[in-house]
N, CA, C and O atoms as a Tripos MOL2 file, in Angstrom:
@<TRIPOS>MOLECULE
protein
  268   267    67     0     0
PROTEIN
NO_CHARGES

@<TRIPOS>ATOM
      1 N          49.8050 -117.7570   46.6910 N.3       1 MET1
      2 CA         48.6800 -118.1480   45.8700 C.3       1 MET1
      3 C          47.3620 -117.8860   46.5930 C.2       1 MET1
      4 O          46.4020 -117.4180   45.9820 O.2       1 MET1
      5 N          47.3120 -118.1800   47.8720 N.am      2 VAL2
      6 CA         46.1030 -117.9590   48.6580 C.3       2 VAL2
      7 C          45.8210 -116.4700   48.7670 C.2       2 VAL2
      8 O          44.6600 -116.0610   48.7390 O.2       2 VAL2
      9 N          46.8510 -115.6600   48.8890 N.am      3 ALA3
     10 CA         46.6640 -114.2130   49.0040 C.3       3 ALA3
     11 C          46.0810 -113.6460   47.7110 C.2       3 ALA3
     12 O          45.2070 -112.7800   47.7580 O.2       3 ALA3
     13 N          46.5480 -114.1170   46.5740 N.am      4 ILE4
     14 CA         46.0350 -113.6280   45.2910 C.3       4 ILE4
     15 C          44.5720 -114.0480   45.1190 C.2       4 ILE4
     16 O          43.7450 -113.2570   44.6650 O.2       4 ILE4
     17 N          44.2650 -115.2740   45.4770 N.am      5 LEU5
     18 CA         42.8890 -115.7570   45.3750 C.3       5 LEU5
     19 C          41.9640 -114.9670   46.2970 C.2       5 LEU5
     20 O          40.8330 -114.6580   45.9210 O.2       5 LEU5
     21 N          42.4300 -114.6410   47.4910 N.am      6 THR6
     22 CA         41.6380 -113.8580   48.4360 C.3       6 THR6
     23 C          41.3750 -112.4630   47.8900 C.2       6 THR6
     24 O          40.2560 -111.9580   47.9930 O.2       6 THR6
     25 N          42.3790 -111.8430   47.3190 N.am      7 ILE7
     26 CA         42.2120 -110.4990   46.7670 C.3       7 ILE7
     27 C          41.2440 -110.5240   45.5780 C.2       7 ILE7
     28 O          40.3750 -109.6600   45.4710 O.2       7 ILE7
     29 N          41.3900 -111.4990   44.6990 N.am      8 VAL8
     30 CA         40.5110 -111.5870   43.5290 C.3       8 VAL8
     31 C          39.0660 -111.8190   43.9570 C.2       8 VAL8
     32 O          38.1550 -111.1780   43.4330 O.2       8 VAL8
     33 N          38.8530 -112.7210   44.8940 N.am      9 LEU9
     34 CA         37.4890 -112.9850   45.3570 C.3       9 LEU9
     35 C          36.8920 -111.7760   46.0700 C.2       9 LEU9
     36 O          35.6980 -111.5120   45.9300 O.2       9 LEU9
     37 N          37.6900 -111.0450   46.8230 N.am     10 SER10
     38 CA         37.2120 -109.8410   47.5000 C.3      10 SER10
     39 C          36.8180 -108.7760   46.4870 C.2      10 SER10
     40 O          35.7950 -108.1110   46.6510 O.2      10 SER10
     41 N          37.6220 -108.6090   45.4430 N.am     11 LEU11
     42 CA         37.2930 -107.6230   44.4160 C.3      11 LEU11
     43 C          36.0350 -108.0210   43.6470 C.2      11 LEU11
     44 O          35.1930 -107.1740   43.3490 O.2      11 LEU11
     45 N          35.9090 -109.3040   43.3280 N.am     12 LEU12
     46 CA         34.7180 -109.7570   42.6160 C.3      12 LEU12
     47 C          33.4650 -109.6070   43.4710 C.2      12 LEU12
     48 O          32.4050 -109.2340   42.9680 O.2      12 LEU12
     49 N          33.5860 -109.8960   44.7490 N.am     13 ASN13
     50 CA         32.4560 -109.7630   45.6530 C.3      13 ASN13
     51 C          32.0300 -108.3030   45.7560 C.2      13 ASN13
     52 O          30.8360 -108.0050   45.7420 O.2      13 ASN13
     53 N          32.9780 -107.4060   45.8570 N.am     14 GLY14
     54 CA         32.6650 -105.9830   45.9260 C.3      14 GLY14
     55 C          32.0310 -105.4810   44.6480 C.2      14 GLY14
     56 O          31.1360 -104.6380   44.6870 O.2      14 GLY14
     57 N          32.4840 -105.9880   43.5190 N.am     15 THR15
     58 CA         31.9210 -105.5850   42.2360 C.3      15 THR15
     59 C          30.4720 -106.0430   42.1220 C.2      15 THR15
     60 O          29.6210 -105.3030   41.6280 O.2      15 THR15
     61 N          30.1980 -107.2310   42.5670 N.am     16 VAL16
     62 CA         28.8280 -107.7400   42.5180 C.3      16 VAL16
     63 C          27.9290 -106.9250   43.4350 C.2      16 VAL16
     64 O          26.7880 -106.6330   43.0770 O.2      16 VAL16
     65 N          28.4190 -106.5580   44.5970 N.am     17 MET17
     66 CA         27.6040 -105.7760   45.5270 C.3      17 MET17
     67 C          27.3090 -104.3890   44.9810 C.2      17 MET17
     68 O          26.2110 -103.8710   45.1820 O.2      17 MET17
     69 N          28.2660 -103.7780   44.2940 N.am     18 HIS18
     70 CA         28.0330 -102.4510   43.7280 C.3      18 HIS18
     71 C          27.1820 -102.5170   42.4690 C.2      18 HIS18
     72 O          26.5710 -101.5210   42.0830 O.2      18 HIS18
     73 N          27.1370 -103.6590   41.8350 N.am     19 ALA19
     74 CA         26.3580 -103.7870   40.6110 C.3      19 ALA19
     75 C          24.8690 -103.9350   40.8970 C.2      19 ALA19
     76 O          24.0520 -103.7150   40.0030 O.2      19 ALA19
     77 N          24.5010 -104.2990   42.1100 N.am     20 GLN20
     78 CA         23.0900 -104.4470   42.4390 C.3      20 GLN20
     79 C          22.4750 -103.0740   42.6490 C.2      20 GLN20
     80 O          22.9750 -102.2720   43.4380 O.2      20 GLN20
     81 N          21.4060 -102.8160   41.9510 N.am     21 VAL21
     82 CA         20.7550 -101.5160   41.9950 C.3      21 VAL21
     83 C          19.4370 -101.6640   42.7460 C.2      21 VAL21
     84 O          18.7370 -102.6670   42.6110 O.2      21 VAL21
     85 N          19.1160 -100.6570   43.5310 N.am     22 ASP22
     86 CA         17.8160 -100.6600   44.2030 C.3      22 ASP22
     87 C          16.7320 -100.4190   43.1610 C.2      22 ASP22
     88 O          16.7860  -99.4550   42.3970 O.2      22 ASP22
     89 N          15.7580 -101.3010   43.1470 N.am     23 THR23
     90 CA         14.6520 -101.1280   42.2110 C.3      23 THR23
     91 C          13.5740 -100.2870   42.8730 C.2      23 THR23
     92 O          13.4150 -100.3380   44.0920 O.2      23 THR23
     93 N          12.8370  -99.5210   42.0990 N.am     24 PRO24
     94 CA         11.7600  -98.7400   42.7010 C.3      24 PRO24
     95 C          10.6550  -99.6670   43.1950 C.2      24 PRO24
     96 O          10.5060 -100.7820   42.6930 O.2      24 PRO24
     97 N           9.8970  -99.2180   44.1580 N.am     25 PRO25
     98 CA          8.8200 -100.0820   44.6660 C.3      25 PRO25
     99 C           7.7670 -100.2930   43.5830 C.2      25 PRO25
    100 O           7.6040  -99.4560   42.6960 O.2      25 PRO25
    101 N           7.0650 -101.3970   43.6570 N.am     26 PRO26
    102 CA          6.0330 -101.6510   42.6460 C.3      26 PRO26
    103 C           4.8960 -100.6410   42.7820 C.2      26 PRO26
    104 O           4.6540 -100.1290   43.8750 O.2      26 PRO26
    105 N           4.2090 -100.3550   41.7020 N.am     27 PRO27
    106 CA          3.0990  -99.4030   41.7900 C.3      27 PRO27
    107 C           1.9690  -99.9790   42.6280 C.2      27 PRO27
    108 O           1.8190 -101.1980   42.7120 O.2      27 PRO27
    109 N           1.1810  -99.1230   43.2410 N.am     28 PRO28
    110 CA          0.0700  -99.6370   44.0530 C.3      28 PRO28
    111 C          -0.9470 -100.3380   43.1610 C.2      28 PRO28
    112 O          -1.1200  -99.9640   42.0010 O.2      28 PRO28
    113 N          -1.6150 -101.3430   43.6930 N.am     29 PRO29
    114 CA         -2.5980 -102.0640   42.8770 C.3      29 PRO29
    115 C          -3.7780 -101.1570   42.5390 C.2      29 PRO29
    116 O          -4.1400 -100.2600   43.3000 O.2      29 PRO29
    117 N          -4.3510 -101.4130   41.4010 N.am     30 THR30
    118 CA         -5.5070 -100.6190   40.9970 C.3      30 THR30
    119 C          -6.7280 -101.0620   41.7930 C.2      30 THR30
    120 O          -6.8730 -102.2460   42.0970 O.2      30 THR30
    121 N          -7.5910 -100.1390   42.1260 N.am     31 PRO31
    122 CA         -8.7920 -100.5320   42.8740 C.3      31 PRO31
    123 C          -9.7200 -101.3330   41.9690 C.2      31 PRO31
    124 O          -9.6870 -101.1780   40.7480 O.2      31 PRO31
    125 N         -10.5400 -102.1840   42.5590 N.am     32 PRO32
    126 CA        -11.4660 -102.9750   41.7360 C.3      32 PRO32
    127 C         -12.4990 -102.0530   41.0890 C.2      32 PRO32
    128 O         -12.8230 -100.9990   41.6360 O.2      32 PRO32
    129 N         -13.0060 -102.4450   39.9440 N.am     33 PRO33
    130 CA        -14.0100 -101.5890   39.2960 C.3      33 PRO33
    131 C         -15.2860 -101.5520   40.1220 C.2      33 PRO33
    132 O         -15.7350 -102.5640   40.6600 O.2      33 PRO33
    133 N         -15.8380 -100.3930   40.2030 N.am     34 GLU34
    134 CA        -17.0700 -100.2330   40.9830 C.3      34 GLU34
    135 C         -18.2560 -100.3820   40.0360 C.2      34 GLU34
    136 O         -18.7160  -99.4130   39.4330 O.2      34 GLU34
    137 N         -18.7320 -101.5970   39.9220 N.am     35 LEU35
    138 CA        -19.8500 -101.8850   39.0370 C.3      35 LEU35
    139 C         -21.1140 -102.0850   39.8570 C.2      35 LEU35
    140 O         -21.0630 -102.6500   40.9500 O.2      35 LEU35
    141 N         -22.2350 -101.6330   39.3450 N.am     36 PRO36
    142 CA        -23.4830 -101.8620   40.0720 C.3      36 PRO36
    143 C         -23.8590 -103.3380   40.0290 C.2      36 PRO36
    144 O         -23.7120 -104.0000   39.0020 O.2      36 PRO36
    145 N         -24.3390 -103.8360   41.1460 N.am     37 LEU37
    146 CA        -24.6980 -105.2450   41.2250 C.3      37 LEU37
    147 C         -26.1110 -105.5140   40.7290 C.2      37 LEU37
    148 O         -26.4150 -106.6350   40.3220 O.2      37 LEU37
    149 N         -26.9630 -104.5280   40.7530 N.am     38 ASP38
    150 CA        -28.3670 -104.7700   40.4470 C.3      38 ASP38
    151 C         -28.7970 -104.2290   39.0890 C.2      38 ASP38
    152 O         -29.9830 -103.9700   38.8830 O.2      38 ASP38
    153 N         -27.8700 -104.0530   38.1640 N.am     39 SER39
    154 CA        -28.2590 -103.4920   36.8680 C.3      39 SER39
    155 C         -29.0650 -104.4890   36.0420 C.2      39 SER39
    156 O         -30.0150 -104.0860   35.3700 O.2      39 SER39
    157 N         -28.7240 -105.7610   36.0680 N.am     40 GLY40
    158 CA        -29.4530 -106.7440   35.2820 C.3      40 GLY40
    159 C         -29.9360 -107.9060   36.1070 C.2      40 GLY40
    160 O         -30.2030 -108.9800   35.5680 O.2      40 GLY40
    161 N         -30.0550 -107.7160   37.4140 N.am     41 ILE41
    162 CA        -30.4030 -108.8320   38.2960 C.3      41 ILE41
    163 C         -31.8440 -109.2890   38.0660 C.2      41 ILE41
    164 O         -32.1460 -110.4740   38.2080 O.2      41 ILE41
    165 N         -32.7260 -108.3660   37.7140 N.am     42 ILE42
    166 CA        -34.1220 -108.7420   37.4660 C.3      42 ILE42
    167 C         -34.2020 -109.6530   36.2480 C.2      42 ILE42
    168 O         -34.9010 -110.6660   36.2690 O.2      42 ILE42
    169 N         -33.4820 -109.2910   35.1840 N.am     43 LEU43
    170 CA        -33.4890 -110.1320   33.9880 C.3      43 LEU43
    171 C         -32.8760 -111.4960   34.2750 C.2      43 LEU43
    172 O         -33.3410 -112.5110   33.7560 O.2      43 LEU43
    173 N         -31.8460 -111.5220   35.0890 N.am     44 LEU44
    174 CA        -31.2210 -112.7900   35.4460 C.3      44 LEU44
    175 C         -32.1770 -113.6700   36.2460 C.2      44 LEU44
    176 O         -32.2440 -114.8770   36.0120 O.2      44 LEU44
    177 N         -32.9060 -113.0920   37.1740 N.am     45 LEU45
    178 CA        -33.8770 -113.8640   37.9520 C.3      45 LEU45
    179 C         -35.0100 -114.3780   37.0710 C.2      45 LEU45
    180 O         -35.4430 -115.5200   37.2210 O.2      45 LEU45
    181 N         -35.4910 -113.5480   36.1580 N.am     46 ILE46
    182 CA        -36.5600 -113.9860   35.2510 C.3      46 ILE46
    183 C         -36.0700 -115.1270   34.3680 C.2      46 ILE46
    184 O         -36.7860 -116.1060   34.1580 O.2      46 ILE46
    185 N         -34.8430 -115.0000   33.8470 N.am     47 ALA47
    186 CA        -34.2850 -116.0690   33.0120 C.3      47 ALA47
    187 C         -34.1220 -117.3540   33.8190 C.2      47 ALA47
    188 O         -34.3540 -118.4440   33.2950 O.2      47 ALA47
    189 N         -33.7260 -117.2420   35.0850 N.am     48 GLY48
    190 CA        -33.5970 -118.4180   35.9370 C.3      48 GLY48
    191 C         -34.9310 -119.0840   36.2040 C.2      48 GLY48
    192 O         -35.0280 -120.3110   36.2030 O.2      48 GLY48
    193 N         -35.9600 -118.2840   36.4310 N.am     49 LEU49
    194 CA        -37.2960 -118.8460   36.6440 C.3      49 LEU49
    195 C         -37.8190 -119.5310   35.3870 C.2      49 LEU49
    196 O         -38.4120 -120.6060   35.4690 O.2      49 LEU49
    197 N         -37.6060 -118.9260   34.2380 N.am     50 ILE50
    198 CA        -38.0560 -119.5400   32.9830 C.3      50 ILE50
    199 C         -37.3180 -120.8480   32.7390 C.2      50 ILE50
    200 O         -37.9310 -121.8460   32.3600 O.2      50 ILE50
    201 N         -36.0100 -120.8500   32.9530 N.am     51 TYR51
    202 CA        -35.2250 -122.0710   32.7420 C.3      51 TYR51
    203 C         -35.6210 -123.1550   33.7490 C.2      51 TYR51
    204 O         -35.7260 -124.3280   33.3900 O.2      51 TYR51
    205 N         -35.8390 -122.7660   34.9980 N.am     52 GLY52
    206 CA        -36.2540 -123.7340   36.0090 C.3      52 GLY52
    207 C         -37.6070 -124.3380   35.7030 C.2      52 GLY52
    208 O         -37.8000 -125.5430   35.8650 O.2      52 GLY52
    209 N         -38.5490 -123.5140   35.2610 N.am     53 SER53
    210 CA        -39.8680 -124.0540   34.9170 C.3      53 SER53
    211 C         -39.7840 -124.9550   33.6870 C.2      53 SER53
    212 O         -40.5320 -125.9270   33.5840 O.2      53 SER53
    213 N         -38.8890 -124.6470   32.7600 N.am     54 TYR54
    214 CA        -38.6840 -125.5100   31.5920 C.3      54 TYR54
    215 C         -38.1520 -126.8750   32.0180 C.2      54 TYR54
    216 O         -38.6240 -127.9010   31.5290 O.2      54 TYR54
    217 N         -37.1880 -126.8980   32.9130 N.am     55 ILE55
    218 CA        -36.6050 -128.1630   33.3780 C.3      55 ILE55
    219 C         -37.6460 -128.9820   34.1400 C.2      55 ILE55
    220 O         -37.7400 -130.1950   33.9540 O.2      55 ILE55
    221 N         -38.4290 -128.3220   34.9970 N.am     56 VAL56
    222 CA        -39.4510 -129.0390   35.7690 C.3      56 VAL56
    223 C         -40.5100 -129.6110   34.8390 C.2      56 VAL56
    224 O         -40.9100 -130.7650   34.9930 O.2      56 VAL56
    225 N         -40.9710 -128.8150   33.8710 N.am     57 SER57
    226 CA        -41.9950 -129.3300   32.9530 C.3      57 SER57
    227 C         -41.4400 -130.4550   32.0860 C.2      57 SER57
    228 O         -42.1700 -131.3860   31.7450 O.2      57 SER57
    229 N         -40.1840 -130.3860   31.7320 N.am     58 LYS58
    230 CA        -39.5560 -131.4560   30.9490 C.3      58 LYS58
    231 C         -39.5010 -132.7530   31.7560 C.2      58 LYS58
    232 O         -39.7610 -133.8290   31.2180 O.2      58 LYS58
    233 N         -39.1660 -132.6560   33.0380 N.am     59 ARG59
    234 CA        -39.1170 -133.8500   33.8910 C.3      59 ARG59
    235 C         -40.5080 -134.4290   34.1140 C.2      59 ARG59
    236 O         -40.6740 -135.6480   34.1710 O.2      59 ARG59
    237 N         -41.5070 -133.5560   34.2400 N.am     60 ILE60
    238 CA        -42.8810 -134.0380   34.4290 C.3      60 ILE60
    239 C         -43.3430 -134.7750   33.1790 C.2      60 ILE60
    240 O         -43.9390 -135.8480   33.2770 O.2      60 ILE60
    241 N         -43.0740 -134.2050   32.0000 N.am     61 ARG61
    242 CA        -43.4510 -134.8740   30.7530 C.3      61 ARG61
    243 C         -42.7220 -136.2000   30.5980 C.2      61 ARG61
    244 O         -43.3070 -137.1740   30.1240 O.2      61 ARG61
    245 N         -41.4560 -136.2540   30.9910 N.am     62 LEU62
    246 CA        -40.6820 -137.4880   30.8970 C.3      62 LEU62
    247 C         -41.2350 -138.5430   31.8520 C.2      62 LEU62
    248 O         -41.2860 -139.7240   31.5070 O.2      62 LEU62
    249 N         -41.6520 -138.1230   33.0590 N.am     63 ALA63
    250 CA        -42.2150 -139.0640   34.0240 C.3      63 ALA63
    251 C         -43.5660 -139.5940   33.5380 C.2      63 ALA63
    252 O         -43.8890 -140.7560   33.7830 O.2      63 ALA63
    253 N         -44.3530 -138.7720   32.8600 N.am     64 ARG64
    254 CA        -45.6570 -139.2160   32.3520 C.3      64 ARG64
    255 C         -45.4900 -140.2150   31.2150 C.2      64 ARG64
    256 O         -46.2690 -141.1620   31.1030 O.2      64 ARG64
    257 N         -44.4860 -140.0130   30.3770 N.am     65 THR65
    258 CA        -44.3000 -140.9310   29.2530 C.3      65 THR65
    259 C         -43.7430 -142.2710   29.7140 C.2      65 THR65
    260 O         -43.9700 -143.2830   29.0510 O.2      65 THR65
    261 N         -43.0300 -142.3060   30.8140 N.am     66 ARG66
    262 CA        -42.4810 -143.5670   31.3300 C.3      66 ARG66
    263 C         -43.5520 -144.4240   31.9890 C.2      66 ARG66
    264 O         -43.4710 -145.6520   31.9550 O.2      66 ARG66
    265 N         -44.5520 -143.7910   32.5870 N.am     67 SER67
    266 CA        -45.5680 -144.5810   33.3030 C.3      67 SER67
    267 C         -46.7980 -144.8290   32.4870 C.2      67 SER67
    268 O         -47.7320 -145.4770   32.9600 O.2      67 SER67
@<TRIPOS>BOND
     1     1     2 1
     2     2     3 1
     3     3     4 2
     4     3     5 am
     5     5     6 1
     6     6     7 1
     7     7     8 2
     8     7     9 am
     9     9    10 1
    10    10    11 1
    11    11    12 2
    12    11    13 am
    13    13    14 1
    14    14    15 1
    15    15    16 2
    16    15    17 am
    17    17    18 1
    18    18    19 1
    19    19    20 2
    20    19    21 am
    21    21    22 1
    22    22    23 1
    23    23    24 2
    24    23    25 am
    25    25    26 1
    26    26    27 1
    27    27    28 2
    28    27    29 am
    29    29    30 1
    30    30    31 1
    31    31    32 2
    32    31    33 am
    33    33    34 1
    34    34    35 1
    35    35    36 2
    36    35    37 am
    37    37    38 1
    38    38    39 1
    39    39    40 2
    40    39    41 am
    41    41    42 1
    42    42    43 1
    43    43    44 2
    44    43    45 am
    45    45    46 1
    46    46    47 1
    47    47    48 2
    48    47    49 am
    49    49    50 1
    50    50    51 1
    51    51    52 2
    52    51    53 am
    53    53    54 1
    54    54    55 1
    55    55    56 2
    56    55    57 am
    57    57    58 1
    58    58    59 1
    59    59    60 2
    60    59    61 am
    61    61    62 1
    62    62    63 1
    63    63    64 2
    64    63    65 am
    65    65    66 1
    66    66    67 1
    67    67    68 2
    68    67    69 am
    69    69    70 1
    70    70    71 1
    71    71    72 2
    72    71    73 am
    73    73    74 1
    74    74    75 1
    75    75    76 2
    76    75    77 am
    77    77    78 1
    78    78    79 1
    79    79    80 2
    80    79    81 am
    81    81    82 1
    82    82    83 1
    83    83    84 2
    84    83    85 am
    85    85    86 1
    86    86    87 1
    87    87    88 2
    88    87    89 am
    89    89    90 1
    90    90    91 1
    91    91    92 2
    92    91    93 am
    93    93    94 1
    94    94    95 1
    95    95    96 2
    96    95    97 am
    97    97    98 1
    98    98    99 1
    99    99   100 2
   100    99   101 am
   101   101   102 1
   102   102   103 1
   103   103   104 2
   104   103   105 am
   105   105   106 1
   106   106   107 1
   107   107   108 2
   108   107   109 am
   109   109   110 1
   110   110   111 1
   111   111   112 2
   112   111   113 am
   113   113   114 1
   114   114   115 1
   115   115   116 2
   116   115   117 am
   117   117   118 1
   118   118   119 1
   119   119   120 2
   120   119   121 am
   121   121   122 1
   122   122   123 1
   123   123   124 2
   124   123   125 am
   125   125   126 1
   126   126   127 1
   127   127   128 2
   128   127   129 am
   129   129   130 1
   130   130   131 1
   131   131   132 2
   132   131   133 am
   133   133   134 1
   134   134   135 1
   135   135   136 2
   136   135   137 am
   137   137   138 1
   138   138   139 1
   139   139   140 2
   140   139   141 am
   141   141   142 1
   142   142   143 1
   143   143   144 2
   144   143   145 am
   145   145   146 1
   146   146   147 1
   147   147   148 2
   148   147   149 am
   149   149   150 1
   150   150   151 1
   151   151   152 2
   152   151   153 am
   153   153   154 1
   154   154   155 1
   155   155   156 2
   156   155   157 am
   157   157   158 1
   158   158   159 1
   159   159   160 2
   160   159   161 am
   161   161   162 1
   162   162   163 1
   163   163   164 2
   164   163   165 am
   165   165   166 1
   166   166   167 1
   167   167   168 2
   168   167   169 am
   169   169   170 1
   170   170   171 1
   171   171   172 2
   172   171   173 am
   173   173   174 1
   174   174   175 1
   175   175   176 2
   176   175   177 am
   177   177   178 1
   178   178   179 1
   179   179   180 2
   180   179   181 am
   181   181   182 1
   182   182   183 1
   183   183   184 2
   184   183   185 am
   185   185   186 1
   186   186   187 1
   187   187   188 2
   188   187   189 am
   189   189   190 1
   190   190   191 1
   191   191   192 2
   192   191   193 am
   193   193   194 1
   194   194   195 1
   195   195   196 2
   196   195   197 am
   197   197   198 1
   198   198   199 1
   199   199   200 2
   200   199   201 am
   201   201   202 1
   202   202   203 1
   203   203   204 2
   204   203   205 am
   205   205   206 1
   206   206   207 1
   207   207   208 2
   208   207   209 am
   209   209   210 1
   210   210   211 1
   211   211   212 2
   212   211   213 am
   213   213   214 1
   214   214   215 1
   215   215   216 2
   216   215   217 am
   217   217   218 1
   218   218   219 1
   219   219   220 2
   220   219   221 am
   221   221   222 1
   222   222   223 1
   223   223   224 2
   224   223   225 am
   225   225   226 1
   226   226   227 1
   227   227   228 2
   228   227   229 am
   229   229   230 1
   230   230   231 1
   231   231   232 2
   232   231   233 am
   233   233   234 1
   234   234   235 1
   235   235   236 2
   236   235   237 am
   237   237   238 1
   238   238   239 1
   239   239   240 2
   240   239   241 am
   241   241   242 1
   242   242   243 1
   243   243   244 2
   244   243   245 am
   245   245   246 1
   246   246   247 1
   247   247   248 2
   248   247   249 am
   249   249   250 1
   250   250   251 1
   251   251   252 2
   252   251   253 am
   253   253   254 1
   254   254   255 1
   255   255   256 2
   256   255   257 am
   257   257   258 1
   258   258   259 1
   259   259   260 2
   260   259   261 am
   261   261   262 1
   262   262   263 1
   263   263   264 2
   264   263   265 am
   265   265   266 1
   266   266   267 1
   267   267   268 2
@<TRIPOS>SUBSTRUCTURE
     1 MET1         2 RESIDUE 1 A MET
     2 VAL2         6 RESIDUE 1 A VAL
     3 ALA3        10 RESIDUE 1 A ALA
     4 ILE4        14 RESIDUE 1 A ILE
     5 LEU5        18 RESIDUE 1 A LEU
     6 THR6        22 RESIDUE 1 A THR
     7 ILE7        26 RESIDUE 1 A ILE
     8 VAL8        30 RESIDUE 1 A VAL
     9 LEU9        34 RESIDUE 1 A LEU
    10 SER10       38 RESIDUE 1 A SER
    11 LEU11       42 RESIDUE 1 A LEU
    12 LEU12       46 RESIDUE 1 A LEU
    13 ASN13       50 RESIDUE 1 A ASN
    14 GLY14       54 RESIDUE 1 A GLY
    15 THR15       58 RESIDUE 1 A THR
    16 VAL16       62 RESIDUE 1 A VAL
    17 MET17       66 RESIDUE 1 A MET
    18 HIS18       70 RESIDUE 1 A HIS
    19 ALA19       74 RESIDUE 1 A ALA
    20 GLN20       78 RESIDUE 1 A GLN
    21 VAL21       82 RESIDUE 1 A VAL
    22 ASP22       86 RESIDUE 1 A ASP
    23 THR23       90 RESIDUE 1 A THR
    24 PRO24       94 RESIDUE 1 A PRO
    25 PRO25       98 RESIDUE 1 A PRO
    26 PRO26      102 RESIDUE 1 A PRO
    27 PRO27      106 RESIDUE 1 A PRO
    28 PRO28      110 RESIDUE 1 A PRO
    29 PRO29      114 RESIDUE 1 A PRO
    30 THR30      118 RESIDUE 1 A THR
    31 PRO31      122 RESIDUE 1 A PRO
    32 PRO32      126 RESIDUE 1 A PRO
    33 PRO33      130 RESIDUE 1 A PRO
    34 GLU34      134 RESIDUE 1 A GLU
    35 LEU35      138 RESIDUE 1 A LEU
    36 PRO36      142 RESIDUE 1 A PRO
    37 LEU37      146 RESIDUE 1 A LEU
    38 ASP38      150 RESIDUE 1 A ASP
    39 SER39      154 RESIDUE 1 A SER
    40 GLY40      158 RESIDUE 1 A GLY
    41 ILE41      162 RESIDUE 1 A ILE
    42 ILE42      166 RESIDUE 1 A ILE
    43 LEU43      170 RESIDUE 1 A LEU
    44 LEU44      174 RESIDUE 1 A LEU
    45 LEU45      178 RESIDUE 1 A LEU
    46 ILE46      182 RESIDUE 1 A ILE
    47 ALA47      186 RESIDUE 1 A ALA
    48 GLY48      190 RESIDUE 1 A GLY
    49 LEU49      194 RESIDUE 1 A LEU
    50 ILE50      198 RESIDUE 1 A ILE
    51 TYR51      202 RESIDUE 1 A TYR
    52 GLY52      206 RESIDUE 1 A GLY
    53 SER53      210 RESIDUE 1 A SER
    54 TYR54      214 RESIDUE 1 A TYR
    55 ILE55      218 RESIDUE 1 A ILE
    56 VAL56      222 RESIDUE 1 A VAL
    57 SER57      226 RESIDUE 1 A SER
    58 LYS58      230 RESIDUE 1 A LYS
    59 ARG59      234 RESIDUE 1 A ARG
    60 ILE60      238 RESIDUE 1 A ILE
    61 ARG61      242 RESIDUE 1 A ARG
    62 LEU62      246 RESIDUE 1 A LEU
    63 ALA63      250 RESIDUE 1 A ALA
    64 ARG64      254 RESIDUE 1 A ARG
    65 THR65      258 RESIDUE 1 A THR
    66 ARG66      262 RESIDUE 1 A ARG
    67 SER67      266 RESIDUE 1 A SER
């Protein structure tokens, strides 16, 4: 009985080993997009200055109404 079990397990183990296929390597990663950093930076800075001045003027008006 032990001999039959050993033979069956050996055959099953060999079958599993032959069933495993080497997979191809993964493709190389794509390079990051090369986008210009300064295409809209001026508009972004202007928008930030406008928003900042709006917030400051809002706080000044709020402080004047409280006192």
